[in-house]
C-alpha positions as CSV (number, residue, x, y, z in Angstrom):
1,X,-31.9,8.4,153.0
2,X,-35.0,10.2,151.9
3,X,-34.3,13.9,152.8
4,X,-32.4,16.2,155.0
5,X,-34.5,15.4,158.1
6,X,-33.7,11.7,157.7
7,X,-30.1,12.6,157.3
8,X,-30.2,14.6,160.5
9,X,-31.4,11.5,162.4
10,X,-28.4,9.5,161.1
11,X,-26.0,12.4,161.8
12,X,-27.2,12.9,165.4
13,X,-27.0,9.1,166.0
14,X,-23.4,9.2,164.9
15,X,-22.6,11.7,167.7
16,X,-23.6,9.0,170.2
17,X,-27.3,9.9,170.7
18,X,-28.7,11.0,174.1
19,X,-30.3,14.3,174.9
20,X,-29.5,17.1,172.4
21,X,-29.3,19.6,175.3
22,X,-26.5,17.6,177.0
23,X,-24.5,17.5,173.7
24,X,-25.0,21.2,173.2
25,X,-23.6,21.8,176.7
26,X,-20.7,19.5,176.1
27,X,-19.7,20.9,172.8
28,X,-20.1,24.5,174.0
29,X,-17.8,23.7,176.9
30,X,-15.2,22.3,174.6
31,X,-15.3,25.3,172.4
32,X,-15.1,27.7,175.4
33,X,-12.0,26.0,176.6
34,X,-10.3,26.3,173.2
35,X,-9.5,22.6,173.1
36,X,-12.2,21.4,170.7
37,X,-11.5,19.2,167.7
38,X,-12.1,20.8,164.2
39,X,-15.5,19.2,163.8
40,X,-16.8,20.3,167.2
41,X,-18.7,23.4,165.8
42,X,-20.3,21.2,163.1
43,X,-21.4,18.7,165.8
44,X,-22.7,21.6,167.9
45,X,-24.8,22.8,164.9
46,X,-26.2,19.2,164.5
47,X,-27.1,19.1,168.2
48,X,-28.8,22.5,167.9
49,X,-30.8,21.2,164.9
50,X,-31.8,18.0,166.9
51,X,-33.0,20.3,169.7
52,X,-35.0,22.4,167.3
53,X,-32.9,25.5,168.0
54,X,-32.6,26.3,164.3
55,X,-31.5,29.9,164.5
56,X,-28.6,28.9,166.9
57,X,-27.6,26.1,164.5
58,X,-27.7,28.5,161.6
59,X,-25.4,31.0,163.3
60,X,-22.8,28.4,164.3
61,X,-22.8,26.6,160.9
62,X,-22.6,29.9,158.9
63,X,-19.5,30.9,160.9
64,X,-17.9,27.5,160.2
65,X,-18.7,27.7,156.5
66,X,-16.8,31.0,156.2
67,X,-13.6,29.3,157.3
68,X,-14.1,25.7,156.2
69,X,-15.8,24.7,152.9
70,X,-14.6,21.2,152.3
71,X,-16.7,19.2,154.8
72,X,-19.7,17.4,153.4
73,X,-21.4,17.1,156.8
74,X,-21.1,20.8,157.3
75,X,-22.9,21.7,154.1
76,X,-25.7,19.2,154.7
77,X,-26.3,20.5,158.2
78,X,-26.2,24.1,157.0
79,X,-28.6,23.2,154.2
80,X,-31.1,21.9,156.8
81,X,-30.6,25.0,159.0
82,X,-31.2,27.2,156.1
83,X,-34.3,25.3,155.0
84,X,-35.8,25.4,158.4
85,X,-35.3,29.1,158.7
86,X,-36.9,29.8,155.4
87,X,-33.9,30.1,153.1
88,X,-34.9,27.7,150.4
89,X,-32.4,28.9,147.9
90,X,-29.6,28.9,150.4
91,X,-30.5,25.3,151.4
92,X,-30.2,24.2,147.8
93,X,-26.9,26.0,147.4
94,X,-25.5,24.2,150.5
95,X,-26.5,20.8,149.2
96,X,-25.0,21.7,145.8
97,X,-21.7,22.5,147.6
98,X,-21.8,19.0,149.3
99,X,-22.5,17.4,146.0
100,X,-19.5,19.1,144.3
101,X,-17.3,17.6,147.0
102,X,-18.7,14.0,146.5
103,X,-20.3,13.9,143.1
104,X,-20.4,10.1,143.1
105,X,-22.2,9.8,146.4
106,X,-25.8,8.6,145.6
107,X,-27.2,9.8,148.9
108,X,-25.9,13.3,148.5
109,X,-27.1,13.3,144.9
110,X,-30.6,12.2,146.1
111,X,-30.6,15.1,148.6
112,X,-29.7,17.6,145.9
113,X,-32.6,16.4,143.7
114,X,-34.9,16.7,146.7
115,X,-33.8,20.3,147.4
116,X,-34.1,21.3,143.7
117,X,-37.6,19.7,143.6
118,X,-38.6,21.8,146.7
119,X,-37.4,24.9,144.9
120,X,-39.3,24.0,141.8
121,X,-42.4,23.4,143.9
122,X,-41.9,26.8,145.5
123,X,-41.6,28.4,142.2
124,X,-44.8,26.8,140.9
125,X,-46.6,27.8,144.1
126,X,-45.4,31.4,143.7
127,X,-46.7,31.4,140.1
128,X,-50.0,30.1,141.2
129,X,-50.2,33.0,143.6
130,X,-49.3,35.5,141.0
131,X,-45.8,36.1,142.5
132,X,-44.0,36.0,139.2
133,X,-40.9,37.8,140.5
134,X,-40.4,35.3,143.3
135,X,-41.0,32.4,140.9
136,X,-38.4,33.8,138.5
137,X,-35.8,34.2,141.3
138,X,-36.3,30.5,142.5
139,X,-36.0,29.2,138.9
140,X,-32.9,31.3,138.3
141,X,-31.3,29.6,141.3
142,X,-32.2,26.1,140.2
143,X,-30.7,26.8,136.7
144,X,-27.7,28.4,138.3
145,X,-27.1,25.2,140.2
146,X,-28.2,22.8,137.5
147,X,-28.4,24.4,134.0
148,X,-29.6,21.1,132.5
149,X,-32.8,21.0,134.7
150,X,-35.5,20.6,132.0
151,X,-38.4,21.1,134.4
152,X,-37.0,24.4,135.7
153,X,-36.2,25.5,132.1
154,X,-39.8,24.7,131.1
155,X,-41.2,26.7,134.1
156,X,-38.9,29.6,133.2
157,X,-40.6,29.5,129.8
158,X,-43.9,29.8,131.6
159,X,-42.6,32.9,133.5
160,X,-41.5,34.4,130.2
161,X,-45.0,33.6,128.7
162,X,-46.7,35.2,131.6
163,X,-44.6,38.3,131.1
164,X,-45.6,38.5,127.5
165,X,-42.0,37.6,126.3
166,X,-43.3,35.1,123.8
167,X,-40.1,34.6,121.7
168,X,-38.1,33.9,124.8
169,X,-40.8,31.5,126.0
170,X,-40.7,29.6,122.7
171,X,-36.9,29.3,123.0
172,X,-37.0,28.0,126.6
173,X,-39.8,25.5,125.9
174,X,-37.9,24.1,122.9
175,X,-34.7,23.8,125.0
176,X,-36.5,22.0,127.8
177,X,-38.2,19.7,125.3
178,X,-34.8,18.9,123.7
179,X,-33.8,17.5,127.1
180,X,-37.1,15.9,128.1
181,X,-40.4,15.7,126.1
182,X,-43.5,16.4,128.2
183,X,-47.1,16.9,127.4
184,X,-47.3,20.2,129.2
185,X,-44.1,21.4,127.5
186,X,-45.5,20.7,124.0
187,X,-48.8,22.3,124.8
188,X,-47.2,25.4,126.3
189,X,-44.9,25.6,123.2
190,X,-48.0,25.5,121.1
191,X,-49.7,28.2,123.1
192,X,-46.7,30.6,122.8
193,X,-46.5,29.9,119.0
194,X,-50.2,30.5,118.6
195,X,-50.0,33.8,120.5
196,X,-47.2,34.8,118.1
197,X,-49.5,34.1,115.2
198,X,-47.6,31.1,114.1
199,X,-50.6,28.8,114.1
200,X,-49.3,26.2,111.8
201,X,-46.3,25.7,114.1
202,X,-48.6,25.7,117.1
203,X,-50.7,22.9,115.5
204,X,-47.5,20.9,114.8
205,X,-46.6,21.1,118.5
206,X,-50.1,20.0,119.6
207,X,-49.9,17.1,117.1
208,X,-46.5,16.0,118.5
209,X,-48.2,16.0,121.9
210,X,-51.1,13.9,120.6
211,X,-48.8,11.4,119.1
212,X,-46.5,11.1,122.1
213,X,-49.2,11.5,124.8
214,X,-52.5,10.3,123.2
215,X,-54.4,10.4,126.5
216,X,-53.5,14.1,127.2
217,X,-56.8,15.8,126.6
218,X,-55.4,19.4,126.6
219,X,-53.5,18.6,123.5
220,X,-56.7,18.0,121.5
221,X,-58.3,21.0,123.2
222,X,-55.5,23.4,122.3
223,X,-55.4,22.0,118.8
224,X,-59.1,22.7,118.5
225,X,-58.6,26.3,119.7
226,X,-56.0,26.8,117.0
227,X,-58.1,25.2,114.3
228,X,-61.1,27.4,115.2
229,X,-58.8,30.5,115.0
230,X,-57.9,29.3,111.5
231,X,-61.6,29.0,110.6
232,X,-61.3,25.2,110.2
233,X,-64.5,24.6,112.2
234,X,-65.2,21.0,111.2
235,X,-61.7,19.9,112.3
236,X,-62.0,22.0,115.5
237,X,-65.3,20.2,116.3
238,X,-63.6,16.8,115.8
239,X,-60.7,17.8,118.0
240,X,-62.9,19.1,120.8
241,X,-64.9,15.9,120.7
242,X,-61.7,13.9,120.9
243,X,-60.7,15.8,124.0
244,X,-64.1,14.9,125.5
245,X,-63.5,11.2,124.6
246,X,-60.3,11.3,126.6
247,X,-61.8,13.3,129.4
248,X,-65.6,13.4,129.5
249,X,-65.5,15.9,132.3
250,X,-63.5,18.6,130.4
251,X,-65.8,21.6,131.0
252,X,-63.7,24.0,128.9
253,X,-64.0,21.6,125.9
254,X,-67.7,21.4,126.4
255,X,-68.0,25.2,126.5
256,X,-65.8,25.7,123.4
257,X,-67.5,23.0,121.5
258,X,-70.8,24.8,122.2
259,X,-69.4,27.8,120.4
260,X,-68.2,25.8,117.4
261,X,-71.6,24.1,116.8
262,X,-73.3,27.4,117.3
263,X,-71.0,28.9,114.6
264,X,-72.1,26.0,112.4
265,X,-75.8,26.9,113.0
266,X,-76.8,24.2,115.5
267,X,-78.1,26.1,118.5
268,X,-79.8,23.2,120.2
269,X,-76.5,21.3,120.3
270,X,-74.8,24.4,121.5
271,X,-77.2,24.7,124.4
272,X,-76.6,21.0,125.3
273,X,-72.9,21.5,125.4
274,X,-73.1,24.7,127.5
275,X,-75.5,22.9,129.9
276,X,-73.1,20.0,130.2
277,X,-70.2,22.4,131.0
278,X,-72.2,23.8,133.8
279,X,-73.1,20.4,135.1
280,X,-69.4,19.5,135.2
281,X,-68.4,22.8,136.8
282,X,-71.3,24.5,138.5
283,X,-69.2,27.6,139.1
284,X,-68.4,28.1,135.4
285,X,-70.1,31.5,135.0
286,X,-69.1,32.1,131.4
287,X,-70.5,28.7,130.2
288,X,-73.7,29.4,132.2
289,X,-73.9,32.9,130.5
290,X,-73.4,31.2,127.1
291,X,-76.2,28.8,127.9
292,X,-78.6,31.7,128.7
293,X,-77.5,33.6,125.6
294,X,-78.1,30.7,123.3
295,X,-81.5,29.7,124.7
296,X,-83.0,32.7,122.9
297,X,-82.2,31.0,119.6
298,X,-84.5,28.1,120.3
299,X,-88.1,28.9,119.3
300,X,-89.5,26.3,121.6
301,X,-88.1,27.9,124.8
302,X,-90.5,30.1,126.6
303,X,-89.9,33.4,128.4
304,X,-90.6,31.7,131.7
305,X,-88.0,29.0,131.1
306,X,-85.4,31.7,130.2
307,X,-86.3,33.6,133.4
308,X,-85.9,30.5,135.5
309,X,-82.5,29.6,134.0
310,X,-81.5,33.2,134.6
311,X,-82.5,33.0,138.2
312,X,-80.4,29.9,138.6
313,X,-77.4,31.8,137.1
314,X,-77.8,34.5,139.8
315,X,-78.1,32.0,142.6
316,X,-74.9,30.3,141.5
317,X,-72.7,33.1,140.5
318,X,-74.0,36.4,142.0
319,X,-75.8,35.7,145.2
320,X,-76.7,38.5,147.5
321,X,-74.4,39.2,150.5
322,X,-75.5,37.7,153.8
323,X,-75.2,41.2,155.3
324,X,-76.5,43.8,152.9
325,X,-74.0,46.7,152.2
326,X,-74.7,50.1,153.6
327,X,-74.6,52.9,151.2
328,X,-73.4,56.4,152.3
329,X,-75.0,58.2,149.3
330,X,-76.9,61.3,150.2
331,X,-80.6,60.4,150.1
332,X,-81.6,63.8,148.7
333,X,-84.3,62.9,146.0
334,X,-83.7,65.9,143.9
335,X,-79.9,66.3,143.9
336,X,-77.5,65.8,141.0
337,X,-77.1,62.1,140.4
338,X,-74.0,60.2,139.5
339,X,-74.8,57.6,136.8
340,X,-72.3,54.9,135.9
341,X,-72.4,52.8,132.7
342,X,-70.4,49.5,132.7
343,X,-69.7,48.1,129.3
344,X,-67.1,46.0,127.3
345,X,-68.4,47.6,124.1
346,X,-67.4,51.3,124.5
347,X,-65.9,51.1,121.0
348,X,-67.0,50.5,117.4
349,X,-69.9,48.3,118.4
350,X,-73.6,48.2,117.5
351,X,-74.5,49.0,121.1
352,X,-73.2,52.5,120.7
353,X,-75.8,53.4,118.1
354,X,-78.1,53.5,121.2
355,X,-75.7,54.3,124.1
356,X,-73.8,57.3,122.5
357,X,-76.8,59.6,122.3
358,X,-77.6,58.9,125.9
359,X,-74.0,59.5,127.1
360,X,-74.0,62.8,125.2
361,X,-77.5,63.9,125.9
362,X,-77.7,63.6,129.7
363,X,-78.6,66.9,131.4
364,X,-75.2,67.8,133.0
365,X,-77.0,70.0,135.5
366,X,-78.8,67.0,136.9
367,X,-76.6,64.0,136.0
368,X,-72.8,63.4,136.2
369,X,-71.9,60.6,133.8
370,X,-69.2,57.9,134.4
371,X,-68.1,55.3,131.9
372,X,-66.4,52.1,133.1
373,X,-64.7,50.6,130.1
374,X,-64.1,46.8,130.0
375,X,-62.6,44.8,127.1
376,X,-59.4,46.7,126.5
377,X,-60.2,47.5,122.8
378,X,-59.8,51.1,121.9
379,X,-60.6,52.7,118.6
380,X,-61.9,55.9,117.0
381,X,-65.4,55.4,118.6
382,X,-64.0,55.0,122.1
383,X,-61.8,58.1,121.6
384,X,-64.9,60.0,120.5
385,X,-66.8,58.8,123.6
386,X,-63.9,59.7,125.9
387,X,-64.1,63.2,124.5
388,X,-67.7,63.7,125.8
389,X,-68.4,65.6,129.1
390,X,-68.0,62.5,131.3
391,X,-65.5,60.7,133.6
392,X,-63.9,57.7,131.9
393,X,-62.4,54.8,133.8
394,X,-60.4,51.9,132.2
395,X,-61.3,49.0,134.5
396,X,-60.5,45.8,132.5
397,X,-57.6,45.1,134.8
398,X,-59.6,45.3,138.0
399,X,-61.1,42.2,139.7
400,X,-64.7,42.4,141.0
401,X,-63.7,43.7,144.5
402,X,-61.4,46.4,143.1
403,X,-64.0,47.4,140.5
404,X,-66.7,47.7,143.1
405,X,-64.5,49.7,145.3
406,X,-63.7,52.2,142.5
407,X,-67.5,52.6,141.9
408,X,-68.0,53.3,145.6
409,X,-65.2,55.8,145.6
410,X,-66.8,57.6,142.6
411,X,-70.0,57.8,144.6
412,X,-72.1,56.3,141.9
413,X,-75.8,56.5,142.7
414,X,-77.2,54.5,139.7
415,X,-75.1,51.8,138.0
416,X,-76.2,50.5,134.6
417,X,-75.1,47.2,133.2
418,X,-74.6,47.4,129.4
419,X,-73.4,43.9,128.7
420,X,-75.9,41.4,129.9
421,X,-74.6,37.9,129.5
422,X,-72.6,38.8,126.4
423,X,-68.9,38.3,126.2
424,X,-66.9,40.4,128.7
425,X,-69.7,40.9,131.2
426,X,-69.0,41.5,134.9
427,X,-72.4,40.6,136.2
428,X,-70.9,38.8,139.3
429,X,-69.5,42.2,140.5
430,X,-73.0,43.6,140.9
431,X,-73.5,41.2,143.9
432,X,-71.2,43.5,145.8
433,X,-73.7,46.3,145.3
434,X,-71.4,49.2,144.9
435,X,-74.3,51.5,144.0
436,X,-77.6,51.8,145.8
437,X,-79.6,51.5,142.5
438,X,-78.5,49.0,139.9
439,X,-80.2,48.5,136.5
440,X,-80.1,46.2,133.5
441,X,-81.2,47.0,130.0
442,X,-81.2,45.5,126.5
443,X,-77.6,46.5,125.5
444,X,-75.9,43.1,125.2
445,X,-78.9,41.0,126.3
446,X,-82.4,40.4,124.9
447,X,-84.0,40.0,128.3
448,X,-83.6,39.4,132.0
449,X,-80.3,39.0,133.7
450,X,-81.1,37.0,136.8
451,X,-78.8,38.9,139.1
452,X,-80.5,39.5,142.5
453,X,-78.6,42.8,143.1
454,X,-79.8,44.2,139.8
455,X,-83.3,45.0,140.9
456,X,-84.7,46.9,137.9
457,X,-84.7,46.4,134.1
458,X,-85.2,49.3,131.7
459,X,-87.2,48.3,128.6
460,X,-90.1,49.6,126.6
461,X,-93.8,48.8,126.2
462,X,-93.2,47.0,122.8
463,X,-90.4,44.7,123.9
464,X,-92.1,43.9,127.2
465,X,-95.8,44.7,127.0
466,X,-98.0,44.5,130.1
467,X,-98.3,40.9,131.2
468,X,-94.7,39.9,130.6
469,X,-93.3,40.6,134.1
470,X,-93.0,36.9,134.7
471,X,-90.2,36.9,132.0
472,X,-88.0,39.0,134.3
473,X,-86.3,38.5,137.6
474,X,-86.1,42.3,138.0
475,X,-88.9,44.9,138.4
476,X,-89.8,46.0,134.9
477,X,-89.5,49.7,134.0
478,X,-91.3,50.4,130.7
479,X,-90.4,53.6,128.9
480,X,-93.0,55.2,126.6
481,X,-90.6,55.4,123.7
482,X,-87.6,53.1,122.9
483,X,-85.4,51.8,125.7
484,X,-82.7,54.1,124.3
485,X,-82.8,56.3,121.2
486,X,-81.0,55.3,118.0
487,X,-78.4,57.5,116.3
488,X,-77.4,56.9,112.7
489,X,-73.8,57.7,111.9
490,X,-72.9,60.8,110.0
491,X,-70.7,58.9,107.6
492,X,-73.4,56.5,106.4
493,X,-74.2,57.1,102.6
494,X,-77.3,58.4,101.0
495,X,-80.1,55.9,100.1
496,X,-79.0,54.2,96.9
497,X,-81.5,53.9,94.0
498,X,-83.3,50.6,93.5
499,X,-81.5,48.6,90.9
500,X,-83.3,46.8,88.1
501,X,-84.0,43.1,88.5
502,X,-86.3,40.6,90.1
503,X,-87.6,41.1,93.7
504,X,-85.0,40.3,96.3
505,X,-85.8,39.3,99.8
506,X,-82.8,39.6,102.1
507,X,-81.7,39.0,105.7
508,X,-78.4,40.4,107.0
509,X,-78.8,39.1,110.6
510,X,-76.7,36.6,112.5
511,X,-77.3,33.2,110.7
512,X,-77.7,31.5,114.1
513,X,-81.1,33.2,114.1
514,X,-82.4,31.2,111.2
515,X,-84.9,28.8,112.7
516,X,-86.8,26.1,110.9
517,X,-90.1,28.0,111.1
518,X,-88.6,31.1,109.5
519,X,-86.9,29.1,106.8
520,X,-90.2,27.6,105.9
521,X,-91.8,31.0,105.8
522,X,-89.0,32.3,103.5
523,X,-89.7,29.4,101.2
524,X,-93.3,30.3,101.0
525,X,-92.4,33.9,100.1
526,X,-90.1,32.8,97.3
527,X,-92.9,30.5,96.0
528,X,-95.4,33.3,96.0
529,X,-93.3,35.9,94.1
530,X,-92.2,34.5,90.7
531,X,-88.5,35.0,89.9
532,X,-87.7,36.3,93.4
533,X,-84.5,35.5,95.2
534,X,-83.3,35.4,98.8
535,X,-80.0,37.2,99.6
536,X,-78.3,36.2,102.9
537,X,-75.3,38.4,103.8
538,X,-73.1,38.0,106.9
539,X,-69.4,37.8,107.8
540,X,-70.0,34.2,108.8
541,X,-70.4,33.2,105.2
542,X,-66.7,34.1,104.7
543,X,-65.9,30.8,106.3
544,X,-66.2,28.0,103.8
545,X,-67.2,25.3,106.3
546,X,-69.9,27.5,107.9
547,X,-71.1,28.4,104.4
548,X,-71.3,24.7,103.4
549,X,-73.4,24.0,106.5
550,X,-75.9,26.8,105.7
551,X,-76.1,25.7,102.1
552,X,-77.1,22.3,103.3
553,X,-79.6,23.6,105.8
554,X,-81.3,25.8,103.2
555,X,-81.2,23.2,100.4
556,X,-85.0,23.0,100.5
557,X,-85.2,26.5,99.0
558,X,-83.4,25.3,95.9
559,X,-81.1,27.5,93.9
560,X,-83.0,30.7,94.7
561,X,-80.7,31.6,97.6
562,X,-77.5,33.7,97.4
563,X,-74.9,33.8,100.1
564,X,-72.5,36.7,100.5
565,X,-69.7,37.6,102.8
566,X,-68.9,41.1,104.1
567,X,-65.3,41.1,103.1
568,X,-63.5,44.3,104.2
569,X,-66.3,45.3,106.5
570,X,-69.8,46.7,106.0
571,X,-68.5,50.1,104.9
572,X,-67.6,48.6,101.6
573,X,-71.1,47.0,101.1
574,X,-73.6,49.9,101.4
575,X,-74.6,49.5,97.7
576,X,-76.2,46.2,98.5
577,X,-79.3,48.1,99.7
578,X,-79.9,49.1,96.1
579,X,-80.4,45.5,95.2
580,X,-82.8,44.6,98.0
581,X,-86.6,44.9,97.9
582,X,-87.5,43.7,101.4
583,X,-85.5,42.9,104.5
584,X,-86.8,39.9,106.5
585,X,-86.2,40.0,110.2
586,X,-85.0,36.8,111.7
587,X,-86.9,34.7,114.3
588,X,-87.0,33.7,117.1
589,X,-84.3,36.3,117.9
590,X,-85.3,39.5,116.2
591,X,-83.1,42.5,115.3
592,X,-82.4,45.9,116.6
593,X,-79.6,47.4,114.5
594,X,-80.2,44.9,111.8
595,X,-83.7,46.3,111.6
596,X,-83.0,50.0,111.9
597,X,-80.0,50.3,109.5
598,X,-81.9,48.9,106.5
599,X,-84.8,51.3,107.2
600,X,-82.3,54.2,107.2
601,X,-81.1,52.9,103.9
602,X,-84.6,53.0,102.4
603,X,-85.5,49.3,102.6
604,X,-88.6,48.2,104.5
605,X,-88.2,45.5,107.2
606,X,-90.8,42.9,108.1
607,X,-90.7,41.5,111.6
608,X,-92.7,38.8,113.4
609,X,-93.8,39.7,116.9
610,X,-93.1,36.9,119.4
611,X,-94.0,36.3,123.0
612,X,-90.9,37.1,125.1
613,X,-88.5,40.0,124.8
614,X,-85.9,38.3,122.7
615,X,-88.6,37.8,120.0
616,X,-89.8,41.5,120.1
617,X,-86.9,43.7,119.2
618,X,-88.1,44.2,115.7
619,X,-91.5,45.1,117.1
620,X,-89.9,47.8,119.2
621,X,-87.8,49.2,116.4
622,X,-90.6,49.4,113.9
623,X,-93.3,50.6,116.3
624,X,-91.0,53.3,117.7
625,X,-90.2,54.3,114.1
626,X,-93.9,54.8,113.4
627,X,-93.8,51.7,111.0
628,X,-96.1,49.3,112.9
629,X,-97.7,48.3,109.5
630,X,-94.5,46.2,109.0
631,X,-95.1,44.2,112.2
632,X,-96.6,40.7,111.8
633,X,-98.4,39.0,114.6
634,X,-98.5,35.5,113.0
635,X,-96.3,33.6,110.6
636,X,-99.0,33.9,107.9
637,X,-99.0,37.7,108.4
638,X,-95.2,37.7,108.2
639,X,-95.4,35.9,104.8
640,X,-98.3,38.1,103.5
641,X,-96.7,41.4,104.4
642,X,-93.4,40.5,102.8
643,X,-95.0,39.1,99.6
644,X,-97.3,42.1,99.2
645,X,-94.4,44.5,99.6
646,X,-92.1,42.6,97.1
647,X,-94.9,42.6,94.6
648,X,-95.6,46.4,94.8
649,X,-92.8,48.3,93.2
650,X,-94.5,51.7,93.7
651,X,-94.9,51.1,97.4
652,X,-91.3,50.0,97.7
653,X,-90.2,53.2,95.9
654,X,-92.2,55.4,98.3
655,X,-90.5,53.7,101.2
656,X,-87.1,54.2,99.6
657,X,-87.9,57.9,99.3
658,X,-89.5,58.5,102.7
659,X,-88.1,56.0,105.2
660,X,-85.2,58.1,106.3
661,X,-87.5,61.1,106.9
662,X,-90.0,58.9,108.8
663,X,-87.3,57.6,111.1
664,X,-85.8,61.1,111.7
665,X,-89.2,62.3,112.9
666,X,-90.0,59.2,115.0
667,X,-89.6,58.5,118.7
668,X,-86.9,56.0,117.8
669,X,-84.5,58.8,116.8
670,X,-85.8,61.5,119.2
671,X,-82.7,61.8,121.2
672,X,-83.8,64.6,123.6
673,X,-87.1,62.8,124.2
674,X,-85.5,59.4,124.6
675,X,-82.9,60.7,127.1
676,X,-85.5,62.6,129.0
677,X,-87.6,59.4,129.4
678,X,-84.6,57.6,130.6
679,X,-83.8,60.3,133.1
680,X,-87.3,60.3,134.4
681,X,-87.1,56.6,135.0
682,X,-83.7,57.0,136.8
683,X,-85.0,59.8,139.0
684,X,-88.1,57.8,139.9
685,X,-86.0,54.8,140.9
686,X,-83.6,57.0,142.9
687,X,-86.5,58.7,144.7
688,X,-87.9,55.2,145.5
689,X,-84.6,54.3,147.1
690,X,-84.4,57.6,149.0
691,X,-87.8,56.8,150.5
692,X,-86.7,53.5,151.9
693,X,-85.5,53.2,155.5
694,X,-82.7,50.8,154.7
695,X,-80.8,49.9,151.6
696,X,-83.0,47.9,149.1
């Protein structure tokens, strides 16, 4: 006997077979005459089931069950009637009642296992659909009938985990594992422990899984995630690689391994792993964004190549709708406009050195400002931004469709992406075109986005000079000043005096930006300035394994390099600018905030101008700060300017005394002028849309 349907065939045959309708008539006649045997209503219910009249069978059998509860056939027939009419839990309860009557009957025991399995399947399907309450109710019922069901107990732990009840989840996973050890149970136990911050215990659970189930790739993957959280990058790399040995098509492992090797300063390998993740899973938008983001770190990659890869991203993950949306926005070219800014970084983040003066400075008689906050992290900066004259929406919980609908309801005319392909972006949402004019800019991304529905990109003439349009998939809008003005924070300290000592070159940028050509140039600088040193300072050097890697990669510079962490945050490290003679911008990715902040602290920054936008942020910052003499056009120039500065104490002292004033009077920090330029660009794009006959 395989299940209740097979049981019905045997039960109906035991009645003598024939046509179900004939038996229904016969049993009904017996019951109407009041001379039917005790099992006649049960037989009538079986006949109804055989005829497919499930509701009639259910009515008859439920009535019998209220008066007679000691008949195994009754309970099995009732179980089938309940199952067919959608009462899965009732069906399992009925089979359980039959099992209680004949616990040694192997056929009934088999039927009970089948019903409990169906309930478990139903619970898992409900969880997959996000119906957590329904899943919990089904699992409750299974455990009510069979408290020792390890699979149901495990899944109940998953429900607790989904609800954020981590301690309860750990307890349920451990109880389930005590009954039956499974790979998924051990991995889920590890995940719950990791989320509780008990990473050593989590690793122990993953290692138990690796030992018991050596071909279960997620165990190695999860262990690698925990190791990465602990800063044990070399071990994390090995564990991700082991996961890929077990399952070469493990896209998540490829993606995360890309992050690890990037953290260890190997961008070319990172790009290869991100590319492999996309090959395995072409719909993996995050891995594809990681690929684009990391291409900028490779000096051999051209602007045209980045644009082409970006275009492919848009085709895969954010294609235009077959039927373009119609926008109801009033096409008055001069009316007040509603401008929305979408960002995961509306918090203590470098992007807000540029964005905050724009949000605050918009002309409220001409522009109504909306902020759509992603990311879920809130701090003092986000609270300050919320206090501005704007509308603030928390939208992290919304999917793309719901987010687009909120933007439509708000009547946004111009929607500005402020994330690019960085973490937390929602670029795919732009394909729904909730606003008639959609823009990209350099907040979060060095260059083009590749999203067809983002038709314009705000930049400046230094980042994207004339002749660079081929590096963008969007139409390029060049502002006469910076793409956004920069605001120094009021709590930053005064410029520290220069300390005595030898000349010190320094770079405080992301170490992933150290390319072989720039390392060679730094070596030439050290050789040209006797006694000079190179100071590299970044939070990444707080990780011993990452630090060891960078010590090896810079070994050719000898013992003239000092590495420093930023323990406790940058606010504790402002005095370092008193030790530094010249800041060296990185290459091929050049710096925005990592260029401007040293200038504000009285230290000149030398930047090399590259060919595509990612290589020209330093050019933009310095040129808009009226400091174009610090921009190099060749690597030889880069070395020469830095060496001459480091060798000229008087000039360095003049910079230390005047740089803050130079910046304050420059276009870079001209907030009213910068916002006005941006608003002129917005108005021009809006008027262009108003002049079209259909949405474009």
